[in-house]
DOLUM-193062 format. One record per residue (C-alpha): residue in three letters; x, y, z. Coordinates in steps of 0.02 Angstrom, whole numbers, padded with zeros to 5 digits, always signed. Last residue first. Layout:
<recs>
ALAXYZ ...
</recs>
This chain:
<recs>
GLY-08326+02370-10997 LEU-08146+02384-11057 TYR-08124+02196-11061 ASP-08291+02157-11143 ARG-08260+02294-11272 LEU-08087+02222-11309 GLU-08154+02048-11345 PRO-08304+02118-11440 PRO-08203+02228-11560 PRO-08180+02409-11507 ASN-08268+02551-11600 SER-08208+02714-11524 LEU-08058+02628-11448 LEU-07993+02557-11612 ALA-08026+02715-11712 LYS-07944+02827-11582 THR-07790+02714-11574 GLU-07764+02712-11762 VAL-07724+02535-11817 PRO-07571+02426-11789 PRO-07573+02246-11853 ALA-07656+02117-11739 ALA-07565+02018-11606 CYS-07645+01846-11589 ALA-07686+01726-11447 GLY-07870+01780-11453 ALA-07823+01957-11407 VAL-07677+02076-11428 LEU-07735+02237-11512 ILE-07592+02345-11575 ALA-07623+02532-11560 HIS-07579+02688-11656 GLY-07564+02873-11616 CYS-07494+02838-11444 ILE-07464+02978-11318 ARG-07625+03021-11227 LEU-07740+02900-11317 ALA-07647+02750-11247 ASP-07645+02822-11072 ASP-07831+02862-11082 PRO-07868+02685-11139 ASP-07791+02615-10979 HIS-07729+02436-10982 SER-07571+02487-11074 VAL-07419+02401-11147 MET-07313+02531-11235 LEU-07218+02508-11397 LEU-07112+02659-11446 THR-07000+02684-11598 ALA-06861+02806-11556 GLY-06842+02970-11649 THR-06730+03036-11511 GLU-06816+03201-11474 ASN-06992+03139-11508 VAL-06954+02984-11405 LEU-06901+03094-11260 ASP-07051+03210-11267 ALA-07174+03065-11273 VAL-07087+02982-11126 LEU-07098+03145-11027 ASP-07284+03158-11068 LEU-07308+02980-11006 MET-07215+03021-10846 ASP-07320+03175-10813 ALA-07481+03076-10844 LYS-07421+02944-10721 LEU-07390+03080-10591 ALA-07567+03149-10612 PRO-07651+02978-10610 GLY-07556+02906-10461 LEU-07410+02790-10495 ALA-07415+02600-10482 ALA-07444+02574-10669 PHE-07294+02680-10719 PRO-07181+02542-10785 GLU-07326+02468-10886 ASP-07217+02359-10998 LEU-07135+02500-11094 LEU-07029+02454-11246 LEU-06912+02581-11327 ILE-06839+02543-11499 ALA-06693+02636-11579 ARG-06581+02618-11428 ARG-06490+02766-11352 GLN-06436+02666-11199 VAL-06429+02828-11099 LEU-06617+02848-11113 ALA-06658+02675-11046 ARG-06561+02715-10888 ALA-06649+02884-10878 LEU-06817+02796-10886 ALA-06770+02683-10741 VAL-06714+02835-10641 ARG-06877+02924-10684 SER-06977+02776-10621 GLN-06880+02785-10457 GLN-06925+02969-10445 GLY-07109+02929-10466 GLY-07102+02797-10331 SER-07016+02918-10214 LEU-06828+02911-10187 GLU-06724+02873-10034 ALA-06757+02686-10048 PRO-06691+02694-10227 LYS-06519+02757-10171 ARG-06473+02940-10181 ALA-06306+02997-10251 GLY-06378+03045-10422 MET-06504+03166-10348 GLY-06423+03329-10407 GLU-06528+03340-10565 LEU-06674+03219-10556 GLY-06797+03299-10679 VAL-06790+03170-10819 ARG-06666+03272-10920 ALA-06560+03305-10766 LEU-06539+03119-10738 ALA-06491+03096-10920 THR-06363+03236-10912 ASP-06286+03164-10754 VAL-06274+02992-10837 THR-06193+03065-10993 GLN-06070+03160-10883 LYS-06025+02997-10798 GLU-05996+02922-10971 SER-05875+03062-11016 ALA-05779+03039-10854 THR-05766+02853-10891 LEU-05878+02731-10803 ARG-05808+02591-10699 ALA-05828+02415-10768 VAL-05976+02297-10752 PRO-06139+02341-10839 ARG-06076+02487-10944 LEU-06194+02612-11023 GLY-06366+02561-10960 LEU-06285+02510-10797 GLY-06241+02693-10775 VAL-06423+02733-10737 ASN-06417+02618-10585 GLN-06250+02693-10533 ALA-06321+02869-10545 ALA-06474+02822-10442 THR-06362+02744-10311 LEU-06337+02557-10299 HIS-06387+02441-10156 PRO-06572+02441-10207 PHE-06539+02383-10386 LEU-06676+02456-10496 ASN-06791+02344-10599 GLY-06923+02478-10631 ASP-07056+02361-10562 GLN-07168+02357-10716 PHE-07023+02339-10837 LEU-06939+02467-10948 MET-06859+02398-11106 ALA-06721+02462-11219 VAL-06702+02385-11393 PRO-06576+02396-11534 ARG-06532+02213-11499 GLN-06360+02159-11441 GLY-06399+02162-11256 PRO-06555+02057-11280 PRO-06466+01910-11363 GLN-06477+01903-11554 ASP-06564+01753-11630 SER-06718+01841-11699 MET-06620+01999-11745 ASP-06642+01986-11933 ASN-06589+02149-12015 GLY-06715+02229-12134 GLN-06728+02392-12037 TRP-06769+02289-11884 THR-06817+02107-11909 ILE-06907+01977-11803 ARG-06923+01799-11870 GLY-07048+01658-11888 ALA-07071+01502-11783 SER-07039+01439-11605 LEU-06978+01612-11558 GLY-06875+01652-11404 ARG-06919+01756-11252 PHE-06806+01885-11172 GLY-06753+01950-11342 ALA-06828+02124-11328 ILE-06953+02089-11467 ALA-07001+01924-11386 GLU-07021+02006-11215 LEU-07133+02139-11291 LEU-07252+02011-11365 THR-07256+01908-11205 SER-07299+02066-11108 LYS-07454+02089-11216 GLY-07499+01903-11216 SER-07687+01897-11185 GLY-07670+01873-10998 SER-07771+02028-10957 PRO-07873+02086-11106 GLY-07792+02187-11243 ILE-07691+02342-11289 VAL-07514+02371-11349 ALA-07500+02559-11377 CYS-07396+02610-11526 ARG-07288+02766-11549 SER-07212+02757-11721 GLY-07035+02819-11758 GLN-06995+02678-11877 ALA-07154+02598-11942 ILE-07222+02444-11856 GLN-07259+02288-11959 ILE-07359+02138-11899 ASP-07372+01949-11909 ALA-07392+01893-11729 SER-07453+01730-11652 LEU-07452+01701-11464 THR-07435+01527-11390 PHE-07487+01483-11211 SER-07438+01319-11128 GLY-07281+01397-11055 ASN-07250+01560-11147 GLU-07224+01519-11331 ILE-07204+01651-11466 ARG-07253+01606-11644 CYS-07199+01735-11772 ALA-07260+01741-11952 GLU-07149+01894-11983 LEU-07130+02017-11840 LYS-07068+02173-11927 LEU-06995+02334-11857 MET-06969+02464-11994 
</recs>
């Protein structure tokens, strides 16, 4: 269970409140108007943004003061966050060992992850030699090798076309099913949320609401979400 207990998360002059529980293995969309604090919520869970009150626990263990690298969390950002001077394999390898050379076993883990996301044989290519979709797959492979219990997606596929984005979402769903990871995915597209997330967290009015069924939320959205969706 992932719990945010009476949390206050500050981002400049904006403060987001969250008091929610997310069951292990859940797939939750994080939905709300632009600027409502969706990314702020994920950044707090990942450890990139501190709390001014409350605590965050995973399986009963308080991780509020743990740095990002020590949390059971992998996060994919909107830009993929790949290093242009490194190959695809080296970028994925950063998920295992940020500084030192990889062992033979770790290199095999990287190759396996690349193959799993459909990039077998492309490990020597640099990001500029890959399409946008392939770059997204490299970023996903890097998250995969970390084998973290919680996967956070901050719209890493937003720049992809509809068909390719759907393929990536299906791949994410397959991977979290295989690993049992808990997924939180920021989404501005209701179809994306419905595609792979059974539950959704509404972020609006400076507050993150407890998860509810995605279909129920989108079939009868509250006014702030209805105004946003149009």
